[in-house]
PyMOL Python script that loads the backbone (N, CA, C, O; Angstrom):
from pymol import cmd

cmd.read_pdbstr("""\
ATOM      1  N   UNK A   1     -69.666 231.679-104.525  1.00  0.00           N
ATOM      2  CA  UNK A   1     -68.329 231.126-104.679  1.00  0.00           C
ATOM      3  C   UNK A   1     -68.240 229.760-104.005  1.00  0.00           C
ATOM      4  O   UNK A   1     -67.558 228.864-104.505  1.00  0.00           O
ATOM      5  N   UNK A   2     -68.912 229.598-102.892  1.00  0.00           N
ATOM      6  CA  UNK A   2     -68.854 228.316-102.173  1.00  0.00           C
ATOM      7  C   UNK A   2     -69.383 227.178-103.042  1.00  0.00           C
ATOM      8  O   UNK A   2     -68.852 226.068-102.999  1.00  0.00           O
ATOM      9  N   UNK A   3     -70.430 227.448-103.834  1.00  0.00           N
ATOM     10  CA  UNK A   3     -70.974 226.419-104.728  1.00  0.00           C
ATOM     11  C   UNK A   3     -69.941 225.991-105.758  1.00  0.00           C
ATOM     12  O   UNK A   3     -69.786 224.803-106.041  1.00  0.00           O
ATOM     13  N   UNK A   4     -69.239 226.964-106.313  1.00  0.00           N
ATOM     14  CA  UNK A   4     -68.219 226.677-107.321  1.00  0.00           C
ATOM     15  C   UNK A   4     -67.096 225.833-106.732  1.00  0.00           C
ATOM     16  O   UNK A   4     -66.660 224.862-107.351  1.00  0.00           O
ATOM     17  N   UNK A   5     -66.629 226.192-105.555  1.00  0.00           N
ATOM     18  CA  UNK A   5     -65.547 225.445-104.908  1.00  0.00           C
ATOM     19  C   UNK A   5     -66.006 224.023-104.583  1.00  0.00           C
ATOM     20  O   UNK A   5     -65.220 223.083-104.704  1.00  0.00           O
ATOM     21  N   UNK A   6     -67.261 223.854-104.175  1.00  0.00           N
ATOM     22  CA  UNK A   6     -67.792 222.512-103.901  1.00  0.00           C
ATOM     23  C   UNK A   6     -67.792 221.665-105.173  1.00  0.00           C
ATOM     24  O   UNK A   6     -67.474 220.477-105.118  1.00  0.00           O
ATOM     25  N   UNK A   7     -68.142 222.257-106.315  1.00  0.00           N
ATOM     26  CA  UNK A   7     -68.126 221.506-107.584  1.00  0.00           C
ATOM     27  C   UNK A   7     -66.706 221.128-107.976  1.00  0.00           C
ATOM     28  O   UNK A   7     -66.481 220.038-108.502  1.00  0.00           O
ATOM     29  N   UNK A   8     -65.746 222.010-107.729  1.00  0.00           N
ATOM     30  CA  UNK A   8     -64.352 221.690-108.031  1.00  0.00           C
ATOM     31  C   UNK A   8     -63.892 220.498-107.204  1.00  0.00           C
ATOM     32  O   UNK A   8     -63.183 219.627-107.710  1.00  0.00           O
ATOM     33  N   UNK A   9     -64.288 220.454-105.943  1.00  0.00           N
ATOM     34  CA  UNK A   9     -63.895 219.339-105.072  1.00  0.00           C
ATOM     35  C   UNK A   9     -64.440 218.016-105.582  1.00  0.00           C
ATOM     36  O   UNK A   9     -63.806 216.975-105.412  1.00  0.00           O
ATOM     37  N   UNK A  10     -65.617 218.048-106.207  1.00  0.00           N
ATOM     38  CA  UNK A  10     -66.171 216.825-106.788  1.00  0.00           C
ATOM     39  C   UNK A  10     -65.246 216.270-107.864  1.00  0.00           C
ATOM     40  O   UNK A  10     -65.206 215.060-108.085  1.00  0.00           O
ATOM     41  N   UNK A  11     -64.503 217.147-108.533  1.00  0.00           N
ATOM     42  CA  UNK A  11     -63.550 216.735-109.569  1.00  0.00           C
ATOM     43  C   UNK A  11     -62.155 216.487-109.005  1.00  0.00           C
ATOM     44  O   UNK A  11     -61.213 216.267-109.766  1.00  0.00           O
ATOM     45  N   UNK A  12     -62.011 216.519-107.672  1.00  0.00           N
ATOM     46  CA  UNK A  12     -60.720 216.260-107.047  1.00  0.00           C
ATOM     47  C   UNK A  12     -59.825 217.479-106.949  1.00  0.00           C
ATOM     48  O   UNK A  12     -58.632 217.350-106.677  1.00  0.00           O
ATOM     49  N   UNK A  13     -60.385 218.668-107.167  1.00  0.00           N
ATOM     50  CA  UNK A  13     -59.610 219.911-107.114  1.00  0.00           C
ATOM     51  C   UNK A  13     -59.898 220.610-105.800  1.00  0.00           C
ATOM     52  O   UNK A  13     -61.058 220.777-105.423  1.00  0.00           O
ATOM     53  N   UNK A  14     -58.851 221.020-105.101  1.00  0.00           N
ATOM     54  CA  UNK A  14     -59.016 221.806-103.885  1.00  0.00           C
ATOM     55  C   UNK A  14     -58.525 223.213-104.175  1.00  0.00           C
ATOM     56  O   UNK A  14     -57.377 223.402-104.576  1.00  0.00           O
ATOM     57  N   UNK A  15     -59.380 224.194-103.977  1.00  0.00           N
ATOM     58  CA  UNK A  15     -59.045 225.584-104.277  1.00  0.00           C
ATOM     59  C   UNK A  15     -59.342 226.435-103.058  1.00  0.00           C
ATOM     60  O   UNK A  15     -60.395 226.304-102.434  1.00  0.00           O
ATOM     61  N   UNK A  16     -58.399 227.313-102.724  1.00  0.00           N
ATOM     62  CA  UNK A  16     -58.612 228.242-101.613  1.00  0.00           C
ATOM     63  C   UNK A  16     -58.553 229.653-102.179  1.00  0.00           C
ATOM     64  O   UNK A  16     -57.554 230.049-102.778  1.00  0.00           O
ATOM     65  N   UNK A  17     -59.619 230.402-101.987  1.00  0.00           N
ATOM     66  CA  UNK A  17     -59.672 231.782-102.455  1.00  0.00           C
ATOM     67  C   UNK A  17     -59.092 232.661-101.359  1.00  0.00           C
ATOM     68  O   UNK A  17     -59.597 232.674-100.236  1.00  0.00           O
ATOM     69  N   UNK A  18     -58.039 233.393-101.680  1.00  0.00           N
ATOM     70  CA  UNK A  18     -57.365 234.234-100.693  1.00  0.00           C
ATOM     71  C   UNK A  18     -58.081 235.566-100.536  1.00  0.00           C
ATOM     72  O   UNK A  18     -58.273 236.039 -99.417  1.00  0.00           O
ATOM     73  N   UNK A  19     -58.474 236.171-101.642  1.00  0.00           N
ATOM     74  CA  UNK A  19     -59.184 237.445-101.589  1.00  0.00           C
ATOM     75  C   UNK A  19     -60.300 237.401-102.626  1.00  0.00           C
ATOM     76  O   UNK A  19     -60.051 237.495-103.828  1.00  0.00           O
ATOM     77  N   UNK A  20     -61.516 237.258-102.152  1.00  0.00           N
ATOM     78  CA  UNK A  20     -62.658 237.148-103.053  1.00  0.00           C
ATOM     79  C   UNK A  20     -63.089 238.526-103.531  1.00  0.00           C
ATOM     80  O   UNK A  20     -63.155 239.475-102.750  1.00  0.00           O
ATOM     81  N   UNK A  21     -63.376 238.623-104.805  1.00  0.00           N
ATOM     82  CA  UNK A  21     -63.864 239.882-105.372  1.00  0.00           C
ATOM     83  C   UNK A  21     -65.347 240.047-105.101  1.00  0.00           C
ATOM     84  O   UNK A  21     -65.957 239.244-104.394  1.00  0.00           O
ATOM     85  N   UNK A  22     -65.920 241.097-105.669  1.00  0.00           N
ATOM     86  CA  UNK A  22     -67.343 241.369-105.496  1.00  0.00           C
ATOM     87  C   UNK A  22     -68.042 241.245-106.839  1.00  0.00           C
ATOM     88  O   UNK A  22     -67.418 241.406-107.888  1.00  0.00           O
ATOM     89  N   UNK A  23     -69.331 240.960-106.806  1.00  0.00           N
ATOM     90  CA  UNK A  23     -70.114 240.900-108.032  1.00  0.00           C
ATOM     91  C   UNK A  23     -70.188 239.499-108.597  1.00  0.00           C
ATOM     92  O   UNK A  23     -69.773 238.523-107.971  1.00  0.00           O
ATOM     93  N   UNK A  24     -70.730 239.431-109.801  1.00  0.00           N
ATOM     94  CA  UNK A  24     -70.906 238.160-110.486  1.00  0.00           C
ATOM     95  C   UNK A  24     -69.565 237.600-110.951  1.00  0.00           C
ATOM     96  O   UNK A  24     -68.628 238.350-111.227  1.00  0.00           O
ATOM     97  N   UNK A  25     -69.485 236.274-111.034  1.00  0.00           N
ATOM     98  CA  UNK A  25     -68.287 235.653-111.589  1.00  0.00           C
ATOM     99  C   UNK A  25     -68.234 235.948-113.080  1.00  0.00           C
ATOM    100  O   UNK A  25     -69.265 235.915-113.752  1.00  0.00           O
ATOM    101  N   UNK A  26     -67.057 236.233-113.603  1.00  0.00           N
ATOM    102  CA  UNK A  26     -66.957 236.555-115.027  1.00  0.00           C
ATOM    103  C   UNK A  26     -67.198 235.326-115.899  1.00  0.00           C
ATOM    104  O   UNK A  26     -66.924 234.196-115.496  1.00  0.00           O
ATOM    105  N   UNK A  27     -67.709 235.569-117.082  1.00  0.00           N
ATOM    106  CA  UNK A  27     -67.873 234.517-118.084  1.00  0.00           C
ATOM    107  C   UNK A  27     -66.738 234.713-119.081  1.00  0.00           C
ATOM    108  O   UNK A  27     -66.880 235.450-120.057  1.00  0.00           O
ATOM    109  N   UNK A  28     -65.623 234.057-118.833  1.00  0.00           N
ATOM    110  CA  UNK A  28     -64.447 234.249-119.677  1.00  0.00           C
ATOM    111  C   UNK A  28     -64.698 233.716-121.085  1.00  0.00           C
ATOM    112  O   UNK A  28     -65.040 232.546-121.258  1.00  0.00           O
ATOM    113  N   UNK A  29     -64.532 234.559-122.071  1.00  0.00           N
ATOM    114  CA  UNK A  29     -64.663 234.176-123.473  1.00  0.00           C
ATOM    115  C   UNK A  29     -63.311 233.678-123.971  1.00  0.00           C
ATOM    116  O   UNK A  29     -62.274 234.036-123.413  1.00  0.00           O
ATOM    117  N   UNK A  30     -63.317 232.856-125.015  1.00  0.00           N
ATOM    118  CA  UNK A  30     -62.059 232.416-125.619  1.00  0.00           C
ATOM    119  C   UNK A  30     -61.224 233.636-125.987  1.00  0.00           C
ATOM    120  O   UNK A  30     -61.738 234.616-126.526  1.00  0.00           O
ATOM    121  N   UNK A  31     -59.941 233.564-125.691  1.00  0.00           N
ATOM    122  CA  UNK A  31     -59.031 234.664-125.970  1.00  0.00           C
ATOM    123  C   UNK A  31     -58.793 235.570-124.775  1.00  0.00           C
ATOM    124  O   UNK A  31     -57.913 236.429-124.816  1.00  0.00           O
ATOM    125  N   UNK A  32     -59.575 235.389-123.696  1.00  0.00           N
ATOM    126  CA  UNK A  32     -59.385 236.189-122.486  1.00  0.00           C
ATOM    127  C   UNK A  32     -58.078 235.788-121.820  1.00  0.00           C
ATOM    128  O   UNK A  32     -57.790 234.601-121.673  1.00  0.00           O
ATOM    129  N   UNK A  33     -57.287 236.776-121.418  1.00  0.00           N
ATOM    130  CA  UNK A  33     -56.012 236.511-120.743  1.00  0.00           C
ATOM    131  C   UNK A  33     -56.216 236.612-119.232  1.00  0.00           C
ATOM    132  O   UNK A  33     -56.685 237.630-118.723  1.00  0.00           O
ATOM    133  N   UNK A  34     -55.860 235.548-118.530  1.00  0.00           N
ATOM    134  CA  UNK A  34     -55.918 235.527-117.068  1.00  0.00           C
ATOM    135  C   UNK A  34     -54.485 235.484-116.540  1.00  0.00           C
ATOM    136  O   UNK A  34     -53.692 234.643-116.960  1.00  0.00           O
ATOM    137  N   UNK A  35     -54.158 236.384-115.626  1.00  0.00           N
ATOM    138  CA  UNK A  35     -52.828 236.451-115.021  1.00  0.00           C
ATOM    139  C   UNK A  35     -52.995 236.277-113.513  1.00  0.00           C
ATOM    140  O   UNK A  35     -53.765 237.005-112.885  1.00  0.00           O
ATOM    141  N   UNK A  36     -52.276 235.314-112.928  1.00  0.00           N
ATOM    142  CA  UNK A  36     -52.465 235.016-111.511  1.00  0.00           C
ATOM    143  C   UNK A  36     -51.255 234.274-110.958  1.00  0.00           C
ATOM    144  O   UNK A  36     -50.490 233.661-111.704  1.00  0.00           O
ATOM    145  N   UNK A  37     -51.095 234.338-109.641  1.00  0.00           N
ATOM    146  CA  UNK A  37     -50.093 233.529-108.948  1.00  0.00           C
ATOM    147  C   UNK A  37     -50.775 232.263-108.442  1.00  0.00           C
ATOM    148  O   UNK A  37     -51.976 232.258-108.172  1.00  0.00           O
ATOM    149  N   UNK A  38     -50.007 231.208-108.318  1.00  0.00           N
ATOM    150  CA  UNK A  38     -50.555 229.946-107.835  1.00  0.00           C
ATOM    151  C   UNK A  38     -49.505 229.207-107.023  1.00  0.00           C
ATOM    152  O   UNK A  38     -48.306 229.466-107.122  1.00  0.00           O
ATOM    153  N   UNK A  39     -49.998 228.282-106.222  1.00  0.00           N
ATOM    154  CA  UNK A  39     -49.137 227.344-105.498  1.00  0.00           C
ATOM    155  C   UNK A  39     -49.806 225.982-105.582  1.00  0.00           C
ATOM    156  O   UNK A  39     -50.984 225.842-105.251  1.00  0.00           O
ATOM    157  N   UNK A  40     -49.064 224.987-106.019  1.00  0.00           N
ATOM    158  CA  UNK A  40     -49.567 223.621-106.105  1.00  0.00           C
ATOM    159  C   UNK A  40     -48.955 222.818-104.968  1.00  0.00           C
ATOM    160  O   UNK A  40     -47.733 222.766-104.821  1.00  0.00           O
ATOM    161  N   UNK A  41     -49.808 222.194-104.165  1.00  0.00           N
ATOM    162  CA  UNK A  41     -49.360 221.431-103.004  1.00  0.00           C
ATOM    163  C   UNK A  41     -49.689 219.956-103.184  1.00  0.00           C
ATOM    164  O   UNK A  41     -50.673 219.604-103.835  1.00  0.00           O
ATOM    165  N   UNK A  42     -48.858 219.101-102.604  1.00  0.00           N
ATOM    166  CA  UNK A  42     -49.140 217.665-102.581  1.00  0.00           C
ATOM    167  C   UNK A  42     -50.347 217.453-101.681  1.00  0.00           C
ATOM    168  O   UNK A  42     -50.493 218.146-100.675  1.00  0.00           O
ATOM    169  N   UNK A  43     -51.204 216.520-102.021  1.00  0.00           N
ATOM    170  CA  UNK A  43     -52.452 216.336-101.277  1.00  0.00           C
ATOM    171  C   UNK A  43     -52.309 215.504-100.004  1.00  0.00           C
ATOM    172  O   UNK A  43     -53.308 215.231 -99.339  1.00  0.00           O
ATOM    173  N   UNK A  44     -51.092 215.098 -99.652  1.00  0.00           N
ATOM    174  CA  UNK A  44     -50.922 214.335 -98.412  1.00  0.00           C
ATOM    175  C   UNK A  44     -50.970 215.271 -97.206  1.00  0.00           C
ATOM    176  O   UNK A  44     -51.159 216.477 -97.360  1.00  0.00           O
ATOM    177  N   UNK A  45     -50.800 214.718 -96.016  1.00  0.00           N
ATOM    178  CA  UNK A  45     -50.884 215.513 -94.792  1.00  0.00           C
ATOM    179  C   UNK A  45     -49.795 216.573 -94.692  1.00  0.00           C
ATOM    180  O   UNK A  45     -50.005 217.617 -94.074  1.00  0.00           O
ATOM    181  N   UNK A  46     -48.641 216.320 -95.287  1.00  0.00           N
ATOM    182  CA  UNK A  46     -47.538 217.272 -95.197  1.00  0.00           C
ATOM    183  C   UNK A  46     -47.734 218.465 -96.127  1.00  0.00           C
ATOM    184  O   UNK A  46     -47.251 219.558 -95.832  1.00  0.00           O
ATOM    185  N   UNK A  47     -48.430 218.277 -97.238  1.00  0.00           N
ATOM    186  CA  UNK A  47     -48.707 219.374 -98.161  1.00  0.00           C
ATOM    187  C   UNK A  47     -47.466 220.009 -98.758  1.00  0.00           C
ATOM    188  O   UNK A  47     -47.388 221.233 -98.868  1.00  0.00           O
ATOM    189  N   UNK A  48     -46.496 219.194 -99.144  1.00  0.00           N
ATOM    190  CA  UNK A  48     -45.256 219.717 -99.728  1.00  0.00           C
ATOM    191  C   UNK A  48     -45.566 220.554-100.969  1.00  0.00           C
ATOM    192  O   UNK A  48     -46.438 220.200-101.763  1.00  0.00           O
ATOM    193  N   UNK A  49     -44.850 221.657-101.128  1.00  0.00           N
ATOM    194  CA  UNK A  49     -45.038 222.529-102.284  1.00  0.00           C
ATOM    195  C   UNK A  49     -44.418 221.870-103.510  1.00  0.00           C
ATOM    196  O   UNK A  49     -43.230 221.548-103.521  1.00  0.00           O
ATOM    197  N   UNK A  50     -45.236 221.674-104.543  1.00  0.00           N
ATOM    198  CA  UNK A  50     -44.768 221.088-105.794  1.00  0.00           C
ATOM    199  C   UNK A  50     -44.368 222.167-106.798  1.00  0.00           C
ATOM    200  O   UNK A  50     -43.421 221.987-107.563  1.00  0.00           O
ATOM    201  N   UNK A  51     -45.080 223.272-106.792  1.00  0.00           N
ATOM    202  CA  UNK A  51     -44.810 224.362-107.729  1.00  0.00           C
ATOM    203  C   UNK A  51     -45.367 225.648-107.136  1.00  0.00           C
ATOM    204  O   UNK A  51     -46.409 225.632-106.480  1.00  0.00           O
ATOM    205  N   UNK A  52     -44.680 226.760-107.365  1.00  0.00           N
ATOM    206  CA  UNK A  52     -45.106 228.049-106.827  1.00  0.00           C
ATOM    207  C   UNK A  52     -44.652 229.142-107.787  1.00  0.00           C
ATOM    208  O   UNK A  52     -43.453 229.335-107.991  1.00  0.00           O
ATOM    209  N   UNK A  53     -45.599 229.851-108.371  1.00  0.00           N
ATOM    210  CA  UNK A  53     -45.247 230.884-109.353  1.00  0.00           C
ATOM    211  C   UNK A  53     -44.460 232.034-108.727  1.00  0.00           C
ATOM    212  O   UNK A  53     -43.660 232.671-109.411  1.00  0.00           O
ATOM    213  N   UNK A  54     -44.669 232.305-107.464  1.00  0.00           N
ATOM    214  CA  UNK A  54     -43.949 233.419-106.822  1.00  0.00           C
ATOM    215  C   UNK A  54     -42.454 233.126-106.696  1.00  0.00           C
ATOM    216  O   UNK A  54     -41.637 234.043-106.773  1.00  0.00           O
ATOM    217  N   UNK A  55     -42.088 231.852-106.504  1.00  0.00           N
ATOM    218  CA  UNK A  55     -40.661 231.536-106.408  1.00  0.00           C
ATOM    219  C   UNK A  55     -39.974 231.684-107.760  1.00  0.00           C
ATOM    220  O   UNK A  55     -38.760 231.874-107.829  1.00  0.00           O
ATOM    221  N   UNK A  56     -40.754 231.597-108.832  1.00  0.00           N
ATOM    222  CA  UNK A  56     -40.194 231.816-110.169  1.00  0.00           C
ATOM    223  C   UNK A  56     -40.163 233.291-110.533  1.00  0.00           C
ATOM    224  O   UNK A  56     -39.562 233.677-111.536  1.00  0.00           O
ATOM    225  N   UNK A  57     -40.812 234.117-109.715  1.00  0.00           N
ATOM    226  CA  UNK A  57     -40.748 235.561-109.916  1.00  0.00           C
ATOM    227  C   UNK A  57     -41.708 236.137-110.938  1.00  0.00           C
ATOM    228  O   UNK A  57     -41.618 237.320-111.268  1.00  0.00           O
ATOM    229  N   UNK A  58     -42.631 235.324-111.447  1.00  0.00           N
ATOM    230  CA  UNK A  58     -43.621 235.889-112.367  1.00  0.00           C
ATOM    231  C   UNK A  58     -44.911 235.075-112.309  1.00  0.00           C
ATOM    232  O   UNK A  58     -44.881 233.866-112.082  1.00  0.00           O
ATOM    233  N   UNK A  59     -46.037 235.747-112.514  1.00  0.00           N
ATOM    234  CA  UNK A  59     -47.315 235.042-112.443  1.00  0.00           C
ATOM    235  C   UNK A  59     -47.550 234.166-113.666  1.00  0.00           C
ATOM    236  O   UNK A  59     -46.879 234.298-114.689  1.00  0.00           O
ATOM    237  N   UNK A  60     -48.503 233.285-113.535  1.00  0.00           N
ATOM    238  CA  UNK A  60     -48.946 232.426-114.633  1.00  0.00           C
ATOM    239  C   UNK A  60     -49.805 233.267-115.569  1.00  0.00           C
ATOM    240  O   UNK A  60     -50.600 234.089-115.114  1.00  0.00           O
ATOM    241  N   UNK A  61     -49.649 233.066-116.865  1.00  0.00           N
ATOM    242  CA  UNK A  61     -50.510 233.713-117.851  1.00  0.00           C
ATOM    243  C   UNK A  61     -51.206 232.616-118.642  1.00  0.00           C
ATOM    244  O   UNK A  61     -50.558 231.714-119.173  1.00  0.00           O
ATOM    245  N   UNK A  62     -52.503 232.698-118.714  1.00  0.00           N
ATOM    246  CA  UNK A  62     -53.310 231.678-119.369  1.00  0.00           C
ATOM    247  C   UNK A  62     -54.278 232.368-120.320  1.00  0.00           C
ATOM    248  O   UNK A  62     -54.999 233.281-119.916  1.00  0.00           O
ATOM    249  N   UNK A  63     -54.301 231.945-121.566  1.00  0.00           N
ATOM    250  CA  UNK A  63     -55.258 232.453-122.543  1.00  0.00           C
ATOM    251  C   UNK A  63     -56.381 231.419-122.640  1.00  0.00           C
ATOM    252  O   UNK A  63     -56.157 230.289-123.074  1.00  0.00           O
ATOM    253  N   UNK A  64     -57.572 231.809-122.239  1.00  0.00           N
ATOM    254  CA  UNK A  64     -58.712 230.898-122.231  1.00  0.00           C
ATOM    255  C   UNK A  64     -58.999 230.418-123.656  1.00  0.00           C
ATOM    256  O   UNK A  64     -59.056 231.212-124.595  1.00  0.00           O
ATOM    257  N   UNK A  65     -59.179 229.100-123.794  1.00  0.00           N
ATOM    258  CA  UNK A  65     -59.518 228.506-125.079  1.00  0.00           C
ATOM    259  C   UNK A  65     -58.330 228.160-125.960  1.00  0.00           C
ATOM    260  O   UNK A  65     -58.511 227.748-127.105  1.00  0.00           O
ATOM    261  N   UNK A  66     -57.101 228.322-125.437  1.00  0.00           N
ATOM    262  CA  UNK A  66     -55.908 228.051-126.244  1.00  0.00           C
ATOM    263  C   UNK A  66     -55.341 226.656-126.016  1.00  0.00           C
ATOM    264  O   UNK A  66     -54.189 226.397-126.364  1.00  0.00           O
ATOM    265  N   UNK A  67     -56.128 225.756-125.437  1.00  0.00           N
ATOM    266  CA  UNK A  67     -55.703 224.363-125.250  1.00  0.00           C
ATOM    267  C   UNK A  67     -54.398 224.264-124.467  1.00  0.00           C
ATOM    268  O   UNK A  67     -53.423 223.683-124.943  1.00  0.00           O
ATOM    269  N   UNK A  68     -54.387 224.832-123.265  1.00  0.00           N
ATOM    270  CA  UNK A  68     -53.220 224.762-122.395  1.00  0.00           C
ATOM    271  C   UNK A  68     -52.878 223.302-122.138  1.00  0.00           C
ATOM    272  O   UNK A  68     -53.756 222.441-122.205  1.00  0.00           O
ATOM    273  N   UNK A  69     -51.632 223.017-121.850  1.00  0.00           N
ATOM    274  CA  UNK A  69     -51.169 221.634-121.654  1.00  0.00           C
ATOM    275  C   UNK A  69     -51.993 220.874-120.614  1.00  0.00           C
ATOM    276  O   UNK A  69     -52.236 219.676-120.761  1.00  0.00           O
ATOM    277  N   UNK A  70     -52.417 221.569-119.576  1.00  0.00           N
ATOM    278  CA  UNK A  70     -53.229 220.946-118.528  1.00  0.00           C
ATOM    279  C   UNK A  70     -54.604 221.619-118.527  1.00  0.00           C
ATOM    280  O   UNK A  70     -54.750 222.703-117.963  1.00  0.00           O
ATOM    281  N   UNK A  71     -55.607 221.004-119.143  1.00  0.00           N
ATOM    282  CA  UNK A  71     -56.932 221.625-119.244  1.00  0.00           C
ATOM    283  C   UNK A  71     -57.541 222.020-117.903  1.00  0.00           C
ATOM    284  O   UNK A  71     -58.406 222.894-117.855  1.00  0.00           O
ATOM    285  N   UNK A  72     -57.103 221.389-116.814  1.00  0.00           N
ATOM    286  CA  UNK A  72     -57.662 221.702-115.503  1.00  0.00           C
ATOM    287  C   UNK A  72     -57.431 223.169-115.126  1.00  0.00           C
ATOM    288  O   UNK A  72     -58.192 223.722-114.331  1.00  0.00           O
ATOM    289  N   UNK A  73     -56.401 223.806-115.678  1.00  0.00           N
ATOM    290  CA  UNK A  73     -56.146 225.218-115.362  1.00  0.00           C
ATOM    291  C   UNK A  73     -57.334 226.096-115.732  1.00  0.00           C
ATOM    292  O   UNK A  73     -57.690 226.997-114.972  1.00  0.00           O
ATOM    293  N   UNK A  74     -57.954 225.855-116.881  1.00  0.00           N
ATOM    294  CA  UNK A  74     -59.116 226.660-117.257  1.00  0.00           C
ATOM    295  C   UNK A  74     -60.272 226.412-116.297  1.00  0.00           C
ATOM    296  O   UNK A  74     -61.031 227.333-115.995  1.00  0.00           O
ATOM    297  N   UNK A  75     -60.417 225.189-115.819  1.00  0.00           N
ATOM    298  CA  UNK A  75     -61.459 224.870-114.847  1.00  0.00           C
ATOM    299  C   UNK A  75     -61.219 225.617-113.546  1.00  0.00           C
ATOM    300  O   UNK A  75     -62.155 226.158-112.958  1.00  0.00           O
ATOM    301  N   UNK A  76     -59.986 225.651-113.097  1.00  0.00           N
ATOM    302  CA  UNK A  76     -59.646 226.291-111.831  1.00  0.00           C
ATOM    303  C   UNK A  76     -59.867 227.794-111.890  1.00  0.00           C
ATOM    304  O   UNK A  76     -60.401 228.387-110.953  1.00  0.00           O
ATOM    305  N   UNK A  77     -59.454 228.409-112.997  1.00  0.00           N
ATOM    306  CA  UNK A  77     -59.601 229.864-113.140  1.00  0.00           C
ATOM    307  C   UNK A  77     -61.074 230.200-113.173  1.00  0.00           C
ATOM    308  O   UNK A  77     -61.438 231.370-113.288  1.00  0.00           O
TER     309      UNK A  77
END
""", "prot")
cmd.dss("prot")
cmd.show_as("cartoon", "prot")
cmd.util.cbc("prot")
cmd.orient("prot")
């Protein structure tokens, strides 16, 4: 997992894994549904919250390969 997070940082993405699973990372095929909570923070020292799925009361749902508005979401997942 550390290798993956290091590669994300090369693309300017900072990701913190709260609870890491066990086993191999999944190879998500097109059409796979991923459901997760997220928090987006400003990258300055204050780290102001820009968006938080928990405050909206429902997790994010992403269908892999469906051309989501922000392609970076598939990279992050």
